[in-house]
C-alpha positions in Angstrom: 0.4 -179.0 -90.4 -0.9 -182.6 -90.9 -4.0 -183.9 -89.2 -4.3 -187.7 -89.4 -5.7 -190.8 -87.8 -3.2 -193.4 -86.4 -2.7 -196.4 -88.7 -2.8 -200.0 -87.8 1.0 -200.1 -88.1 2.1 -201.2 -84.6 5.0 -198.7 -84.6 2.7 -195.8 -85.4 0.2 -197.0 -82.7 3.0 -197.4 -80.1 4.3 -193.9 -80.9 0.8 -192.4 -80.5 0.1 -194.3 -77.3 3.4 -193.3 -75.7 2.9 -189.6 -76.4 3.3 -187.9 -73.0 0.1 -187.2 -71.1 1.4 -183.9 -69.7 -0.4 -180.8 -68.5 -2.8 -180.1 -65.7 -5.9 -181.6 -67.3 -6.2 -185.3 -66.3 -5.5 -187.6 -69.2 -5.4 -191.4 -69.8 -2.1 -193.1 -69.2 -0.4 -195.3 -71.8 -1.4 -198.4 -69.8 -5.0 -197.3 -69.7 -5.1 -196.5 -73.4 -3.8 -200.0 -74.2 -6.5 -201.5 -71.9 -9.1 -199.5 -73.9 -7.6 -200.6 -77.2 -7.8 -204.2 -76.1 -11.5 -203.7 -75.2 -12.2 -202.1 -78.6 -13.4 -199.0 -76.8 -10.5 -196.9 -78.3 -9.4 -197.8 -81.8 -6.4 -196.7 -84.0 -8.8 -194.8 -86.3 -10.2 -192.9 -83.3 -6.7 -191.6 -82.3 -5.8 -188.5 -84.2 -2.5 -186.6 -84.3 -1.4 -183.2 -85.4 2.1 -183.3 -86.8 4.5 -180.6 -88.1 6.4 -181.0 -91.4 9.1 -183.0 -89.6 6.6 -185.6 -88.3 6.8 -184.3 -84.7 3.6 -184.8 -82.7 2.1 -181.4 -81.7 -1.3 -182.6 -80.5 -3.3 -185.8 -79.8 -7.0 -186.5 -79.6 -8.5 -189.8 -78.3 -12.1 -190.6 -79.0 -13.9 -193.4 -77.1 -16.9 -195.6 -77.8 -18.5 -198.8 -76.6 -17.0 -202.1 -77.8 -19.8 -202.4 -80.4 -20.0 -198.8 -81.4 -19.8 -198.1 -85.1 -18.5 -194.5 -84.5 -17.0 -192.9 -81.4 -19.3 -191.7 -78.6 -17.1 -189.1 -77.0 -13.8 -187.3 -77.1 -11.9 -188.5 -74.0 -8.5 -186.7 -74.3 -7.3 -183.6 -76.1 -3.7 -182.6 -75.6 -1.5 -180.0 -77.3 2.2 -179.7 -76.6 3.3 -177.2 -74.0 5.6 -175.4 -76.5 2.7 -174.6 -79.0 2.0 -170.9 -79.1 -1.8 -171.2 -79.9 -3.0 -174.5 -78.6 -6.7 -173.7 -79.4 -5.9 -173.2 -83.1 -4.3 -176.6 -83.5 -7.0 -178.3 -81.4 -9.7 -176.9 -83.7 -8.0 -178.3 -86.8 -7.6 -181.7 -85.1 -11.2 -181.8 -83.9 -12.6 -180.8 -87.3 -10.5 -183.4 -89.1 -11.8 -186.1 -86.7 -15.4 -184.9 -87.0 -15.2 -185.0 -90.8 -13.9 -188.5 -90.8 -16.6 -189.7 -88.3 -19.5 -187.9 -89.9 -20.6 -186.6 -86.6 -19.4 -184.4 -83.7 -19.1 -186.6 -80.6 -19.2 -184.7 -77.3 -16.1 -183.9 -75.3 -16.1 -185.1 -71.7 -13.5 -183.4 -69.4 -13.1 -185.1 -66.0 -12.0 -182.5 -63.5 -11.4 -182.2 -59.7 -13.8 -180.3 -57.5 -12.7 -176.6 -57.3 -10.9 -176.7 -60.6 -11.7 -173.1 -61.3 -9.6 -172.1 -58.3 -6.4 -173.5 -59.9 -5.3 -170.9 -62.5 -3.2 -173.3 -64.6 -5.9 -175.9 -64.7 -8.6 -173.2 -65.5 -6.5 -171.8 -68.3 -6.0 -175.3 -69.8 -9.8 -175.9 -69.7 -10.4 -172.5 -71.2 -8.5 -173.1 -74.4 -10.0 -176.6 -74.8 -13.5 -175.1 -74.4 -12.7 -172.4 -76.9 -11.5 -175.0 -79.4 -14.4 -177.3 -78.9 -16.9 -174.4 -79.4 -15.2 -173.4 -82.6 -15.4 -177.0 -83.8 -19.2 -177.0 -83.2 -19.4 -178.2 -79.6 -21.1 -175.1 -78.3 -23.4 -176.5 -75.6 -21.8 -176.8 -72.1 -23.2 -178.8 -69.2 -21.4 -179.3 -65.9 -22.2 -182.5 -64.0 -21.4 -184.0 -60.7 -20.1 -187.6 -60.9 -21.2 -189.6 -57.8 -20.0 -193.0 -56.5 -21.6 -195.4 -54.0 -19.6 -198.1 -52.3 -20.9 -200.7 -49.7 -19.4 -198.6 -46.9 -22.3 -196.2 -47.5 -24.9 -198.9 -46.6 -28.1 -199.9 -48.3 -31.4 -198.3 -47.4 -34.3 -200.5 -46.3 -37.6 -200.3 -48.2 -40.1 -198.1 -46.5 -43.3 -199.3 -48.3 -44.1 -195.9 -49.6 -43.7 -197.2 -53.1 -44.3 -200.5 -54.9 -41.9 -201.5 -57.7 -42.8 -203.8 -60.6 -41.7 -204.6 -64.1 -43.5 -202.9 -66.9 -44.2 -203.4 -70.6 -42.3 -201.3 -73.2 -45.4 -199.2 -73.7 -45.7 -198.5 -70.0 -42.0 -197.6 -69.8 -42.3 -195.2 -72.7 -45.3 -193.5 -71.1 -43.3 -193.1 -67.9 -40.4 -191.6 -69.8 -42.8 -189.1 -71.4 -44.3 -188.1 -68.1 -41.0 -187.7 -66.3 -39.6 -185.4 -69.0 -42.2 -182.7 -68.2 -40.7 -180.1 -65.9 -37.4 -182.0 -65.7 -34.4 -180.1 -64.3 -32.0 -182.1 -66.4 -30.5 -179.7 -68.9 -30.2 -182.2 -71.8 -33.8 -183.1 -71.4 -34.9 -179.5 -71.4 -32.8 -178.7 -74.5 -33.9 -181.8 -76.4 -37.6 -180.9 -75.8 -37.0 -177.7 -77.7 -36.0 -179.8 -80.7 -38.5 -182.7 -80.6 -41.7 -183.9 -78.9 -41.8 -185.7 -75.6 -42.8 -188.9 -77.3 -39.8 -188.9 -79.6 -37.5 -188.0 -76.7 -38.9 -190.9 -74.7 -38.2 -193.3 -77.5 -34.6 -192.1 -77.8 -34.1 -192.3 -74.1 -35.6 -195.8 -74.1 -33.4 -196.9 -76.9 -30.3 -195.4 -75.3 -30.7 -197.3 -72.1 -31.7 -200.4 -73.9 -28.3 -200.2 -75.7 -26.3 -199.8 -72.5 -24.6 -202.8 -70.9 -27.4 -203.2 -68.3 -30.4 -205.5 -68.9 -34.0 -204.4 -69.8 -35.3 -206.8 -67.1 -33.7 -204.6 -64.4 -36.1 -201.6 -65.1 -38.9 -200.9 -62.7 -42.0 -198.8 -62.5 -42.7 -197.1 -59.2 -46.3 -196.9 -58.0 -48.0 -195.6 -54.9 -49.8 -198.2 -52.9 -53.1 -197.2 -54.5 -51.7 -198.0 -57.9 -51.0 -194.5 -59.2 -47.7 -194.1 -61.1 -45.0 -192.3 -59.0 -41.9 -192.7 -61.1 -39.4 -194.8 -62.9 -36.2 -196.6 -61.9 -33.7 -197.7 -64.5 -30.7 -199.5 -63.0 -28.0 -199.6 -65.7 -24.3 -200.2 -66.3 -21.3 -198.8 -68.0 -18.4 -201.0 -69.5 -16.7 -200.5 -66.1 -19.3 -200.3 -63.2 -22.9 -200.7 -62.3 -24.7 -197.3 -62.8 -27.8 -195.5 -61.6 -28.9 -194.9 -65.2 -32.3 -193.1 -65.2 -34.7 -192.2 -62.5 -37.4 -189.7 -61.7 -40.7 -188.8 -60.2 -43.8 -187.8 -62.2 -44.6 -184.1 -61.9 -47.7 -184.5 -59.7 -45.8 -186.5 -57.1 -42.7 -184.4 -56.8 -41.7 -182.6 -53.6 -42.6 -185.5 -51.3 -39.2 -187.2 -51.0 -40.1 -190.1 -53.4 -36.9 -189.7 -55.3 -35.1 -191.1 -52.3 -37.3 -194.2 -52.5 -36.5 -194.7 -56.2 -32.8 -194.1 -55.8 -32.9 -196.6 -52.8 -34.5 -199.2 -55.0 -31.7 -198.9 -57.7 -29.0 -199.0 -55.0 -30.6 -202.1 -53.4 -30.8 -203.8 -56.7 -27.2 -203.3 -57.6 -26.0 -204.1 -54.1 -27.9 -207.4 -54.1 -26.1 -208.3 -57.3 -22.8 -207.8 -55.6 -21.8 -204.4 -56.9 -18.8 -202.9 -55.2 -19.2 -199.5 -56.9 -22.2 -197.7 -58.4 -21.7 -194.6 -60.4 -24.1 -191.8 -61.2 -24.1 -188.3 -62.6 -26.4 -185.3 -62.3 -26.2 -181.7 -63.6 -24.9 -179.2 -61.0 -28.1 -177.2 -61.5 -30.3 -180.2 -60.5 -30.1 -179.4 -56.8 -32.9 -181.8 -55.7 -31.2 -184.8 -57.4 -27.8 -183.9 -56.1 -29.3 -183.7 -52.6 -30.9 -187.1 -53.0 -27.5 -188.6 -53.9 -25.9 -186.9 -50.9 -28.6 -188.3 -48.5 -28.1 -191.8 -50.0 -24.4 -191.8 -49.2 -23.2 -191.3 -52.7 -20.0 -189.2 -52.8 -18.8 -186.7 -55.5 -15.6 -188.0 -57.1 -15.2 -185.5 -59.9 -16.7 -182.8 -61.9 -17.6 -183.7 -65.5 -17.6 -180.9 -68.0 -19.6 -181.9 -71.1 -19.2 -180.0 -74.4 -21.5 -181.1 -77.2 -23.1 -180.1 -80.4 -26.7 -178.9 -80.0 -29.3 -181.2 -81.6 -26.9 -184.1 -82.1 
């Protein structure tokens, strides 16, 4: 068995791109892969193949990153041929070879339809992928709802319950710290076991600063008497406007203020002409999911995230 990255040879790249995207787990089409290659979000060295002694492709892994990423951010597709007796074993070898080359273990994002567990064939295909990812070091599993807003949902009017303003970097960092306390976001909870709230705030700040959105979009949310209520970080992906980060400080939770903050982000993007706003939240974060539902955001898919703890 040979595990290797695709070369810059056009014939080798064409062969890898044309590999059939069969099986029940949704995968990128050849046309979409070429679009991502053109945008530098998938690169030949981020496409890995498992081949037998005759050069036949048995498996393919596609890693994705932003156009300016030095290393891939996430595994986007993992496929093993239908005739392979033990798909998980080949997938483990493929992932470990890629991880060794990248010097890190990017997370694996599976985009799935709602109710995927009720489809036996799809559930089995997810199961062997999950087993392979875990053996390759991606042992932490988080299930998220992917939401989407379109203009048909309408835009909420401001109620005056909160006042939004720009803030300094120091004020934003303080808000990130305060919002992390008691957060229902699983990643936040797990990261706080590994680092202090201040370090996590800096990492969150830097992450959103590095996203395609602008720092000037961010807003602090205050009560009319000046007390901090929360934070709104409108953001963007390479494809769409995005909700980014939002939350309410612990002492103001339970009063419906999250609706006001989400409404501010929605209004901001809508005013800029956004035709689609995406967002995600953990399935266990019931209050946040309910806020998206109330705001007219609709669930478009389930995102299963498998990642390495502490990375």
